[in-house]
C-alpha positions in Angstrom: 24.2 -48.3 -24.7 27.9 -49.1 -24.0 29.0 -49.8 -20.4 30.6 -46.4 -18.6 34.6 -47.2 -17.1 34.7 -46.9 -13.2 37.7 -44.7 -12.4 39.7 -46.8 -10.1 41.9 -44.2 -8.6 38.2 -42.4 -7.4 37.4 -45.6 -6.2 39.5 -46.4 -3.9 39.6 -42.9 -2.2 35.9 -42.4 -1.9 33.0 -44.8 -0.4 29.3 -44.4 -1.1 26.9 -45.0 2.2 23.8 -46.6 2.7 21.4 -43.3 2.5 23.5 -42.4 -0.8 26.1 -39.2 1.2 29.5 -39.7 -0.9 32.4 -39.9 2.2 36.8 -39.0 1.7 39.2 -39.4 3.6 41.3 -36.9 4.7 45.3 -35.4 3.4 48.1 -36.3 5.2 47.5 -39.4 7.3 50.7 -41.0 7.0 53.6 -37.7 6.1 54.6 -35.4 9.6 52.3 -37.2 12.3 53.8 -38.1 15.0 54.3 -34.3 15.9 50.3 -33.4 15.7 48.6 -34.0 18.9 47.4 -37.4 19.3 43.1 -35.1 18.9 44.6 -34.5 15.7 45.7 -37.3 14.9 42.2 -39.2 15.3 40.4 -36.7 13.2 42.5 -38.4 11.1 40.7 -41.5 10.5 37.3 -40.5 10.3 36.5 -40.1 6.6 34.5 -36.8 5.9 31.2 -36.1 3.4 32.9 -34.7 -0.2 31.9 -31.0 -0.5 28.4 -30.5 -2.4 30.3 -28.4 -5.3 32.4 -31.5 -6.2 29.5 -34.2 -5.8 28.9 -34.2 -9.1 32.4 -34.4 -10.4 32.8 -38.2 -8.6 29.2 -39.3 -9.3 30.6 -39.1 -13.0 34.3 -41.1 -12.0 32.0 -43.8 -10.2 28.5 -43.9 -12.6 27.8 -47.2 -10.6 28.2 -46.4 -7.2 30.9 -48.5 -5.1 30.3 -52.1 -4.3 
């Protein structure tokens, strides 16, 4: 069976935790951020888990997980 290629853009956007959860960054982190409340801007720094309906799609893009 041939090797599968990892989608490099997905590898940059998603991270897999030690327990196997796929985490993603939130959108809207860099543009028009000055006029948002400080609590909101801190919330953008955290990674959130990928929704259950998208996990299968992301796993197909990352066949071997991430380092």
